[in-house]
C-alpha positions, -999 to 999 in steps of 0.1 A, spaced: -601 506 -619 -594 470 -631 -561 453 -642 -551 459 -678 -542 424 -701 -504 430 -714 -497 411 -741 -468 398 -765 -474 416 -798 -440 414 -815 -410 394 -810 -375 395 -827 -338 385 -821 -305 386 -834 -287 358 -851 -269 336 -816 -228 339 -833 -196 330 -822 -186 368 -828 -212 396 -835 -178 414 -852 -186 447 -832 -186 464 -807 -212 486 -807 -244 470 -796 -262 501 -815 -256 480 -849 -271 449 -833 -298 462 -820 -312 490 -845 -324 461 -873 -341 439 -841 -357 475 -829 -370 476 -866 -380 440 -870 -398 437 -839 -422 469 -840 -431 455 -872 -442 427 -864 -461 448 -834 -477 472 -864 -462 494 -839 -433 529 -848 -409 540 -820 -427 568 -813 -459 545 -800 -435 529 -772 -439 547 -740 -415 528 -717 -383 514 -728 -365 488 -704 -333 472 -711 -308 442 -693 -269 443 -701 -238 443 -680 -211 465 -677 -187 435 -668 -191 420 -704 -188 451 -723 -155 467 -703 -170 500 -697 -191 517 -666 -232 528 -679 -227 510 -714 -264 506 -718 -266 545 -727 -245 542 -759 -269 513 -770 -297 541 -762 -286 554 -793 -302 528 -810 -339 542 -804 -333 578 -813 -326 609 -803 -361 621 -805 -384 618 -788 -375 620 -759 -380 588 -742 -392 572 -700 -363 550 -702 -349 521 -679 -323 497 -674 -314 464 -648 -279 450 -645 -290 411 -651 -306 391 -680 -334 416 -699 -361 392 -690 -362 407 -650 -366 440 -677 -393 424 -693 -408 416 -656 -401 456 -644 -419 468 -681 -453 444 -670 -456 462 -642 -453 496 -651 -480 484 -677 -497 477 -649 -491 505 -627 -510 518 -661 -480 546 -666 -475 531 -699 -497 516 -724 -471 502 -746 -434 487 -739 -406 474 -757 -380 457 -737 -345 449 -745 -311 429 -741 -280 420 -759 -242 412 -751 -209 406 -761 -200 377 -747 -169 363 -767 -155 403 -757 -137 387 -728 -133 354 -707 -172 348 -704 -168 319 -680 -140 336 -655 -162 370 -662 -192 350 -644 -174 338 -614 -183 378 -596 -221 364 -592 -207 337 -568 -202 343 -533 -174 376 -525 -160 358 -493 -162 323 -500 -163 312 -537 -159 343 -556 -118 343 -546 -115 310 -559 -129 322 -596 -148 286 -604 -160 287 -639 -189 283 -650 -187 252 -664 -172 236 -638 -198 251 -610 -224 233 -634 -204 205 -635 -205 198 -593 -242 206 -598 -246 178 -626 -224 153 -606 -247 156 -572 -278 149 -598 -258 119 -613 -250 101 -578 -281 104 -567 -302 86 -599 -319 119 -607 -308 119 -642 -285 101 -668 -256 109 -689 -280 92 -710 -306 114 -706 -284 145 -709 -270 136 -744 -309 131 -754 -319 165 -746 -288 175 -769 -295 157 -796 -334 175 -794 -323 206 -786 -300 207 -821 -323 188 -841 -349 212 -833 -328 239 -838 -323 234 -880 -357 249 -883 -341 281 -862 -321 304 -887 -313 324 -853 -292 293 -838 -261 295 -833 -252 253 -830 -268 221 -847 -259 191 -862 -248 155 -844 -244 152 -805 -201 136 -803 -218 110 -773 -173 101 -770 -161 134 -765 -140 149 -736 -154 161 -706 -144 199 -706 -158 196 -671 -168 159 -657 -199 148 -661 -201 180 -689 -189 175 -727 -187 197 -747 -229 192 -760 -238 192 -725 -227 231 -726 -247 265 -740 -221 276 -763 -204 316 -760 -227 333 -783 -229 375 -792 -265 383 -799 -296 409 -786 -333 406 -784 -365 424 -782 -401 415 -771 -428 448 -773 -460 448 -747 -491 460 -752 -524 462 -731 -559 471 -740 -570 482 -770 -535 482 -781 -531 448 -780 -564 438 -793 -552 467 -827 -516 450 -826 -515 419 -856 -512 388 -834 -503 387 -794 -500 364 -771 -520 373 -742 -495 371 -707 -518 354 -677 -495 352 -647 -456 361 -643 -432 359 -616 -399 351 -601 -382 336 -572 -348 337 -553 -328 306 -538 -296 314 -514 -266 329 -533 -244 302 -515 -238 269 -532 -235 247 -498 -269 265 -485 -291 247 -506 -299 212 -525 -285 219 -557 -304 189 -573 -337 207 -568 -351 241 -576 -373 255 -555 -373 291 -565 -383 276 -603 -416 254 -583 -424 286 -562 -425 309 -590 -449 289 -612 -468 286 -587 -469 319 -580 -473 322 -619 -502 299 -621 -489 277 -639 -514 252 -661 -513 217 -660 -523 217 -700 -492 236 -714 -483 227 -750 -453 242 -754 -413 251 -727 -391 271 -735 -364 268 -708 -336 286 -706 -315 258 -694 -276 265 -704 -267 226 -695 -284 194 -703 -289 183 -672 -304 213 -658 -331 213 -684 -337 180 -670 -339 195 -631 -364 223 -643 -387 200 -661 -389 177 -623 -396 208 -609 -422 224 -630 -440 195 -632 -437 195 -671 -457 166 -688 -446 143 -719 -472 160 -741 -453 191 -735 -431 198 -764 -394 214 -745 -376 242 -761 -388 241 -800 -367 270 -805 -333 246 -801 -331 267 -766 -307 281 -749 -284 248 -764 -277 265 -794 -277 298 -789 -269 319 -758 -262 351 -758 -258 365 -726 -283 393 -714 -309 381 -737 -312 340 -743 -336 347 -713 -357 371 -730 -358 355 -759 -377 317 -742 -403 343 -736 -401 358 -768 -397 318 -782 -427 309 -766 -448 340 -775 -441 332 -809 -458 296 -804 -490 313 -791 -487 341 -819 -481 319 -848 -515 289 -836 -487 270 -830 -495 263 -796 -525 272 -772 -508 276 -738 -466 278 -735 -447 289 -709 -414 316 -718 -390 305 -683 -356 325 -679 -327 320 -653 -296 338 -640 -272 332 -613 -250 303 -606 -265 267 -609 -300 282 -610 -308 301 -586 -327 330 -596 -358 316 -624 -389 333 -640 -421 324 -651 -437 338 -681 -472 320 -691 -489 330 -720 -525 322 -739 -537 319 -770 -569 335 -759 -583 371 -763 -604 372 -733 -629 390 -749 -658 364 -739 -645 366 -704 -649 409 -707 -683 407 -720 -694 379 -687 -675 407 -662 -705 433 -677 
């Protein structure tokens, strides 16, 4: 039995806002579902599997994802699952579900209201629970530690970091969903040395949804971006257990996913400017590769959907014809601890299938 070919056939996201003005994931998700399914040419009844990514800690209540299921509808009954992290990992679960032959279509979604609490403090809960978390270091301070190490090692420069921010904001001018645009103030005071405001992703509320399909369903969709490789790897959790100036898990995931040399676009989930520079080195991205044409997480970073949105934005580049091959990347954990790679291709593989016959 041959392995089914899987494609992204639809993507949609909500505007990235400093505050969405609602405590309900349902209100945010309903229009996103509607748009993603319309882009895929499907009805919600055509979806075999639903999978979400969110956080009870962020929502402040247990089983918060159950409330969001109301956005799907009470009937007909659905097959549903959930991951307590960025929805890029829900995408991975749905992708494996289709590869296993248990579904032909899937809708993956992520949502989070980062403005509901002190996000930078909440993120300390993902740190080592015995040595680091009791100190309550905020996420910007942890990232600043990584940036300082990279600067002192001569791997990056503050000028290069500012150039990343300026390019991202310029690209975001064409993105109606972006939260941050405008010029970069290189004289702004440090938030946490050596990170300034423009070096850090904003606190964002938002959501995103991605539709996957295989076989004839994918070929019948109005548009598609074929998934040719997916992998994720994890580095040690302890900040002192690894070299923070390198990202070996990203390199390993890229190798496992078969990252090609002729990429046109890479959407990198880098919430801090120095992290984009580290990822570019870890993935071996050439100068010809366009990085984050959407503006990336630096211009809108809704927790638990920003990584999924990078895969969706990369898929849009392929589906629109602006790229032939694209990379979607997601990260989770402190200082780029966990990394997921998704390779997308415009080829339909119809010729390849005929040759195999």
